[in-house]
C-alpha positions as semicolon CSV with decimal commas, in nm:
position;residue;x (nm);y (nm);z (nm)
1;X;6,109;2,120;7,253
2;X;5,860;2,355;7,106
3;X;5,523;2,376;7,226
4;X;5,301;2,390;6,910
5;X;4,978;2,707;6,915
6;X;4,612;2,630;6,821
7;X;4,456;2,819;6,577
8;X;4,274;2,966;6,811
9;X;4,589;3,044;7,063
10;X;4,529;3,425;7,149
11;X;4,926;3,555;7,200
12;X;5,076;3,347;6,842
13;X;5,345;3,650;6,791
14;X;5,509;3,803;7,050
15;X;5,714;4,134;7,042
16;X;5,989;4,265;7,272
17;X;6,123;4,546;7,273
18;X;6,556;4,559;7,352
19;X;6,806;4,802;7,360
20;X;7,016;4,572;7,506
21;X;7,012;4,748;7,874
22;X;6,956;4,497;8,200
23;X;6,560;4,625;8,218
24;X;6,547;4,540;7,806
25;X;6,699;4,169;7,854
26;X;6,568;4,106;8,153
27;X;6,205;4,190;7,983
28;X;6,354;3,990;7,691
29;X;6,396;3,652;7,925
30;X;6,060;3,734;8,044
31;X;5,865;3,816;7,715
32;X;6,068;3,391;7,576
33;X;5,901;3,256;7,880
34;X;5,616;3,390;7,820
35;X;5,635;3,287;7,466
36;X;5,710;2,956;7,604
37;X;5,399;2,927;7,812
38;X;5,122;3,026;7,539
39;X;5,314;2,846;7,256
40;X;5,363;3,209;7,037
41;X;5,581;3,320;6,805
42;X;5,873;3,573;6,933
43;X;6,004;3,906;6,746
44;X;6,321;4,047;6,961
45;X;6,264;4,429;6,820
46;X;6,524;4,697;6,768
47;X;6,516;4,995;6,667
48;X;6,923;5,194;6,645
49;X;6,944;5,567;6,538
50;X;7,241;5,678;6,346
51;X;7,483;5,943;6,503
52;X;7,468;6,320;6,411
53;X;7,707;6,244;6,236
54;X;7,554;5,980;6,022
55;X;7,245;6,201;5,969
56;X;7,472;6,470;5,862
57;X;7,528;6,311;5,575
58;X;7,962;6,321;5,710
59;X;7,977;5,924;5,712
60;X;7,957;5,773;5,368
61;X;7,667;5,500;5,269
62;X;7,919;5,179;5,341
63;X;7,982;5,304;5,702
64;X;7,591;5,315;5,729
65;X;7,561;4,948;5,601
66;X;7,852;4,862;5,853
67;X;7,723;5,025;6,112
68;X;7,340;4,833;5,963
69;X;7,541;4,511;5,941
70;X;7,641;4,506;6,366
71;X;7,348;4,611;6,455
72;X;7,193;4,295;6,249
73;X;7,442;4,056;6,366
74;X;7,382;4,156;6,697
75;X;7,001;4,109;6,691
76;X;7,020;3,829;6,480
77;X;7,274;3,638;6,774
78;X;7,032;3,715;7,016
79;X;6,786;3,591;6,889
80;X;6,961;3,257;6,811
81;X;7,044;3,210;7,198
82;X;6,742;3,242;7,283
83;X;6,528;3,038;7,080
84;X;6,830;2,791;7,208
85;X;6,764;2,884;7,554
86;X;6,411;2,860;7,514
87;X;6,292;2,572;7,280
88;X;6,070;2,870;7,057
89;X;6,090;3,034;6,743
90;X;6,202;3,348;6,756
91;X;6,209;3,619;6,469
92;X;6,429;3,977;6,505
93;X;6,352;4,325;6,279
94;X;6,547;4,612;6,264
95;X;6,453;4,902;6,236
96;X;6,644;5,331;6,245
97;X;6,521;5,554;6,362
98;X;6,342;5,658;6,696
99;X;6,172;5,333;6,905
100;X;5,810;5,501;7,001
101;X;5,827;5,568;6,558
102;X;5,988;5,285;6,486
103;X;5,794;5,076;6,738
104;X;5,463;5,242;6,605
105;X;5,557;5,193;6,203
106;X;5,653;4,838;6,278
107;X;5,294;4,747;6,444
108;X;5,104;4,930;6,132
109;X;5,164;4,663;5,942
110;X;5,347;4,288;6,081
111;X;5,095;4,119;6,387
112;X;5,210;4,083;6,724
113;X;4,936;4,048;6,926
114;X;5,136;4,175;7,219
115;X;5,457;4,391;7,262
116;X;5,678;4,349;7,631
117;X;5,892;4,629;7,775
118;X;6,100;4,674;8,050
119;X;6,110;4,907;8,284
120;X;6,389;5,073;8,568
121;X;6,141;4,996;8,826
122;X;6,390;5,190;9,099
123;X;6,365;5,483;8,918
124;X;6,164;5,809;9,027
125;X;6,069;5,831;8,656
126;X;6,078;5,479;8,474
127;X;6,274;5,463;8,123
128;X;6,336;5,224;7,903
129;X;6,546;5,413;7,583
130;X;6,528;5,726;7,785
131;X;6,114;5,780;7,836
132;X;5,970;5,542;7,600
133;X;5,823;5,354;7,794
134;X;5,515;5,590;7,849
135;X;5,551;5,776;7,518
136;X;5,411;5,422;7,375
137;X;5,204;5,356;7,695
138;X;5,062;5,627;7,527
139;X;5,006;5,545;7,165
140;X;4,753;5,253;7,328
141;X;4,675;5,102;7,007
142;X;4,786;4,779;7,110
143;X;4,794;4,528;7,407
144;X;5,119;4,617;7,636
145;X;5,300;4,441;7,874
146;X;5,570;4,660;8,125
147;X;5,812;4,431;8,345
148;X;6,003;4,609;8,626
149;X;6,418;4,479;8,598
150;X;6,375;4,317;8,908
151;X;6,025;4,073;8,794
152;X;6,129;3,736;8,682
153;X;5,885;3,510;8,500
154;X;5,792;3,257;8,735
155;X;5,448;3,122;8,560
156;X;5,162;3,343;8,633
157;X;4,934;3,153;8,844
158;X;4,717;3,501;8,932
159;X;4,599;3,786;8,746
160;X;4,475;4,051;8,878
161;X;4,225;4,277;8,636
162;X;4,139;4,616;8,866
163;X;3,747;4,614;8,746
164;X;3,568;4,952;8,633
165;X;3,252;4,847;8,444
166;X;3,139;5,180;8,394
167;X;3,404;5,244;8,144
168;X;3,391;4,929;7,889
169;X;3,206;5,002;7,591
170;X;2,880;4,836;7,533
171;X;2,902;4,445;7,480
172;X;3,220;4,460;7,568
173;X;3,283;4,092;7,636
174;X;3,666;4,167;7,763
175;X;3,780;3,819;7,534
176;X;4,129;3,933;7,611
177;X;4,238;3,967;7,873
178;X;3,951;3,613;7,893
179;X;4,171;3,437;7,624
180;X;4,493;3,509;7,816
181;X;4,394;3,457;8,102
182;X;4,254;3,069;8,054
183;X;4,517;2,988;7,834
184;X;4,810;3,070;8,125
185;X;4,501;2,831;8,352
186;X;4,543;3,141;8,579
187;X;4,311;3,274;8,874
188;X;4,148;3,593;8,813
189;X;4,104;3,829;9,110
190;X;3,852;4,076;8,961
191;X;3,954;4,379;9,189
192;X;3,805;4,688;9,263
193;X;3,852;5,001;9,470
194;X;3,537;5,126;9,597
195;X;3,572;5,509;9,692
196;X;3,318;5,654;9,892
197;X;3,101;5,805;9,599
198;X;2,982;5,441;9,551
199;X;2,710;5,251;9,768
200;X;2,615;4,800;9,782
201;X;2,394;4,818;9,489
202;X;2,612;4,951;9,273
203;X;2,896;4,661;9,408
204;X;2,622;4,448;9,318
205;X;2,539;4,543;8,924
206;X;2,854;4,503;8,911
207;X;2,969;4,163;9,015
208;X;2,625;4,107;8,781
209;X;2,798;4,221;8,520
210;X;3,144;4,108;8,566
211;X;2,997;3,741;8,653
212;X;2,800;3,746;8,383
213;X;3,082;3,865;8,121
214;X;3,350;3,630;8,284
215;X;3,095;3,304;8,372
216;X;3,403;3,071;8,187
217;X;3,736;3,196;8,374
218;X;3,800;3,069;8,688
219;X;3,754;3,400;8,943
220;X;3,673;3,578;9,224
221;X;3,614;3,903;9,367
222;X;3,793;4,133;9,562
223;X;3,785;4,477;9,695
224;X;3,953;4,765;9,941
225;X;3,802;5,047;10,017
226;X;4,014;5,387;9,912
227;X;3,946;5,717;9,806
228;X;4,245;5,690;9,599
229;X;4,158;5,438;9,336
230;X;4,554;5,481;9,203
231;X;4,605;5,397;9,654
232;X;4,388;5,136;9,658
233;X;4,552;4,963;9,387
234;X;4,830;4,930;9,527
235;X;4,671;4,856;9,857
236;X;4,469;4,510;9,709
237;X;4,768;4,449;9,532
238;X;4,971;4,450;9,893
239;X;4,704;4,264;10,072
240;X;4,622;4,008;9,707
241;X;4,963;3,950;9,552
242;X;4,915;3,860;9,221
243;X;5,159;3,743;8,918
244;X;4,997;3,993;8,665
245;X;4,780;4,329;8,656
246;X;4,586;4,433;8,437
247;X;4,476;4,818;8,333
248;X;4,187;4,897;8,068
249;X;4,272;5,259;7,986
250;X;3,899;5,400;7,944
251;X;3,870;5,784;7,826
252;X;4,060;5,995;7,574
253;X;4,300;6,169;7,682
254;X;4,374;5,883;7,955
255;X;4,744;5,889;7,955
256;X;4,763;6,271;7,884
257;X;4,867;6,341;8,230
258;X;5,090;6,040;8,274
259;X;5,404;6,334;8,438
260;X;5,109;6,416;8,644
261;X;5,039;6,099;8,826
262;X;4,790;5,912;8,641
263;X;4,743;5,583;8,785
264;X;4,806;5,391;8,526
265;X;5,183;5,467;8,424
266;X;5,187;5,514;8,866
267;X;5,144;5,132;8,839
268;X;5,470;5,095;8,649
269;X;5,653;5,249;8,933
270;X;5,517;5,217;9,214
271;X;5,366;4,818;9,210
272;X;5,618;4,544;9,193
273;X;5,431;4,329;8,904
274;X;5,458;4,328;8,514
275;X;5,167;4,558;8,398
276;X;4,934;4,442;8,136
277;X;4,790;4,745;7,970
278;X;4,491;4,702;7,662
279;X;4,329;4,977;7,516
280;X;3,983;4,932;7,551
281;X;3,976;4,948;7,194
282;X;4,161;4,600;7,160
283;X;3,961;4,479;7,505
284;X;3,653;4,346;7,391
């Protein structure tokens, strides 16, 4: 049975990228069940590259057409199976080219409120389509949910928000996060890593700001003390287990150090929960 989504539904459309790998297939299952919970339409997205020979025009246009048709059928079949299995509306979109560029181009002209991708979380450097997940996070033009390959959807009852209010835009009301949490009927843990530079007064100010913003959300505050924010978040997830972690990048160049261990990329690898990254520009 399909779940109808009201006109106020936040996630009317969720796009999930797949290359048919185990990590991507798990992400498709996770996204499908999430879409059912939210009453959303799911779009299966796949990009393919022509072979070197084809790109050098050594393959006829007929051969290229057959490649497209095979890819289209494979994706359409998966969409039909996913729709039948989960009782949701599933569409599909096929594009040629580099996955990152293809997703960016598609999202520019098509509406999807969230993109879902999978990661191989047992790798030292997480990979999807090479290192596409890393590259897509760096684009940060849309909310991106990164799902570890060994995490399966079992509902979202508790969400942890790694909070740093000093970086929020003025008058930000965190509308995207609030509606997402409320639609899932989840409990929100506003989590903050207390570094050595903070005092009790600054924490009181943070709680006052967040309490005003989250007046209509079921929430509570959690803290750990740690000089390093990334280590503190990992410690927090161990002490206060959650079904999903939300982070909001806060400055230009935040992801420039991805390969050097920036906090958000580190979270995708070292935590065992899905990570929802919401761009600062979209968060409010």
